[in-house]
N, C-alpha and C positions, 0 to 999 in steps of 0.2 A: 189846607192845601193851597188854596188860591193865594193866600198871603205870602206863603213861601215862594210860590212861583213868581209873584210880582217882585219880591225882593231879589230874585235872580236877575230879572230884567234890569233892575236898577244897578246891580253890581256889574252888569255887562255894558253899562253906559247908555241905556235907552231912556229917553224922556218918558215919564209915566204919569198919567192921571188916574187915580184910583177912586172907586166907589164901592161901597158895601151896604147891604140892607141894614147892618148894624154899624152905625157911623164910627163907634169907638174902635172897631177892628182895623180901621185905616190909620190910626195914630202911629203905630210903629213904622209904617211906610212913609208917613209925613216926616217923621224924624230922620228918615234916611234920604230925604230929598224929593219925594213924590209930591205932586199936587194932589189935592183931595177935592173931589166934586161933591156937591150937596145933593145932586139929583143924578139919575142915570144919564140924562141928556148932557150933563156936564163933561162926560168923558169924550164927547164927540169933537169938541173944538180942536181943530188942527190934527186930528188923529188919522194916521195911515192905516192902522190895524187896531181893532177893538177886541181884546181877549176877554172871553166870558167863561166863568167857572162857578156856576150856581148849583144848588144841591140836587135838583130834580126837574122833571118836566114842568111841574106846576110853577115853580119859582121862575124858570126860564120863560115860560109863557107869560107870566104876570109882568115881567120886566120888558121883554122884547116885543111881544105881540100886543097884549092888552094895554101895556104902557106906551105903545107907539114908537119905541126906540128903533125897531127894525126899519121903519119907514123914513127915518131921518139920517141914515148912514151915509148917503151920498156915495162917493167913490171908495170910502174906507172898507176894508175887508173885515168881516166878522170871523174871528178865529175862535171857534167854540171848542172848549176842552173838557166839558162835562160829559157824563154818560147819559144819553137821552134816547128816548124811543124813536124808532125810524120814521113814524108818521110826522112827529114834530120836526125832525131834521128836514124832511122833505118840504114842510111848510116854511121853515126858516130859510132854506136855500132859495126859495122863490122870491125872497125879498131883496136880494142883492148879492154881491160877492161874498161867498161863504165857504169856509174850510172847517171841516170837523177834525179834531185832533184829541180824542180822549186819551188818557194816560194810564199807564200801569205804575204803581208805586205808592208809597205812603209819605206823610209830611216830611219825615226825616230825609227821604230820598229827594223830595222836591227842594228842600233847603240846600242840598248839595248839587243840584242840577243833574240828578241821576235818574230822572223819570224816563220811561219808555213811551214814546208817542206813536199812536196809530193814526195815520193821516190820510185824508181823502178830500179832494176838491179840484176845481178847475186849475189847470197848470199855472196860469199867470198869477192867480190869487195865491196859490200855494207858494210860489217862489217869493212873493212879498212877505210871507210868514216865516220863511226859513231862518233868518237871523234870530227871530224870537224863539223859535223852536230849539235852535242851537244853544241858546242860553239856559233853557229849561230842561232839556232832555239829553241823555247820553246816546240814545238811539232813536232814529226816526224811521218808521216803516210806512212807506207810501203804498196804499192798497188799491187806489183807483181814483177816478175823477168824480164819482158820485159820493157826496159826503156821508150818506147813510151807510156806505160800505164800512167806513171806519168804526161807526157805532155798532154795526153788526159784529165786527171782530171783537170789540171790547165786551159786548154783551155775551158773546159765546165764550170768551175767555173767563169772564167772571162767573158764568154758569159752571164751567169746568172747575173753577176754584171752589165753588160751593160744594160740589160733589167730593172734592178732596177733603174738605173739612168734615163733611158728613161721614165719609168712609173712614177717615182717620179716627173720628170720635167713636164710631161703632167698633173698629178694630181694637182701640184701647180698652173699651168696655169689655170686649171678649177676653183680652189678655188679663185684665185686672180681675175679671170674674173667675179665672182659673188660678189666681194667686201670683201672677207675674207682675212685678213692680212696673208701673207705667214708664219710668225713666229707662229701665232696662229694655223694655219693648221698643221705645223710641230710638235708643242708641243702636239697636240691631237693625231696624228698618232703614234708618238714615245712614247706616254704615254699609249697607248693601245696595240693592238695585233702586231703592227709593231715596237715594241721596240727593234730594232737591230742596231748595230754599222753602218751598211751600210746606213740605212735611216737617222740616226742621223748625221753622218759625212758629207755625200753628201748633205743632206738637209741643213745643216748649211752653206756649201759653196754656195748653190743656194740662200738661203735667203739673204746672205751678198753680193752675186755677187763677191766672192773672188776667182778668178781663176788664179791669178799670185802671186807668182811663182807656177807653176804647180807641183803637186806631181805625176801625171800621165797624160801625155799630150793626146790631141785628136789624134795626129798622132800615138802614141803607142796604144791607144784604138782601132783605126782603124785596126792596125796590128793584134791585138788579135781577133777582130771580124772576120777578113778575115781568120785567122787561124781556127776559129770555123766553118766557111762556108766550108773551104777546108776539114776539118775533117768530116763534115756532108755529103759532097758529097761522100767521101770514104766509110762512114758507111751506106749510103743510108737513111739518116735521114733528113727530111725536117726541116729547121729552118727559118720559115717566119719572126719571130721577129728579127732575126739577119740581114736579108735583110733590114728591116726597119731601124735598128740602123745604119747599114753601110751607107745607103743613107743619113741619117741625119748627120753623121760624115763627109762624103764627102762634103756635102753642107757647113758645118761650116768651114772645112779646106779650101775649095775654097774661102771663104770670109775672109781668113786671120787669123783664130783662131786656127790653128793647134798646136801652142805652149802653148795654154791655157790648164788648167785642163779639162779633158773630161766631168766634171760636167757642163761645160759651154754650152753644147748642149741644156741645159734647157732654156737658154735665147732665143733660137729660138722658141721653143715650146710655150713659154710664151708671145712672142711678145715684150720682153724687148729690143730687138735690133731694134724695129720698123719695123720688117719684119718677115715673116714666112717662114719656109722651103718650097722650091718649088720642083716641080717634074721634073726639067730639068736635073737631073743626073740619068742615068739609073741604074738599080740594077746590071746588069752584064756588067762590063766594061772590 
């Protein structure tokens, strides 16, 4: 995802210095004209905005806080586009100009500049980021000045998507169990009131059993569901369906499917793996 976003910045004419924890991942960007830094600090020289897109809280903390990068930013704005927990975002914003802009979309959308960005941050810092956001996103939704608000929206939306996948998998299992072909069921629901990309796209994966290569893995899905549960505890909001989805993802990952697309959890609900999800993994580990 980050590599496709960086390529969009180059196409828009922005000067770019790239760094990745896996150095070889930067080579396609080098060939397209980007400078490549050998260390995270190397991206800071002359930078007006530093865009970050790391996998999770642990990777972000390791690079920005434990590695000391956040304390060396000077006047540069940190444009954080990963999905992070709210407490980490609060810690990050205390280190300097910081804008949160997590995105909706998959790598193919990123390559076309068709991501949807959920943005929050101080007005002046946000304005400095707008030309970059325009290159990477088709829509920019500004939700406030507190960066954690953007991540709260992203977390809530991904939680909702997880329940769509869970519900669709269970519904397909129900239809299949009564002899209705899954494709017929999918055509009916997407041809009526559930005519939405989430049902069409995930339903297609489920019907075809096409979970490799993953566009969003079960491991990443579990990370996002756990972020939703963390946020819910802070907000005092019960999320019983998130507990259910977490349990199912944990069971699927324990059986070796963590690298598959998270739509694969439907195989357990449907019995296509020859087994059903069991209750041997507690909700609160």
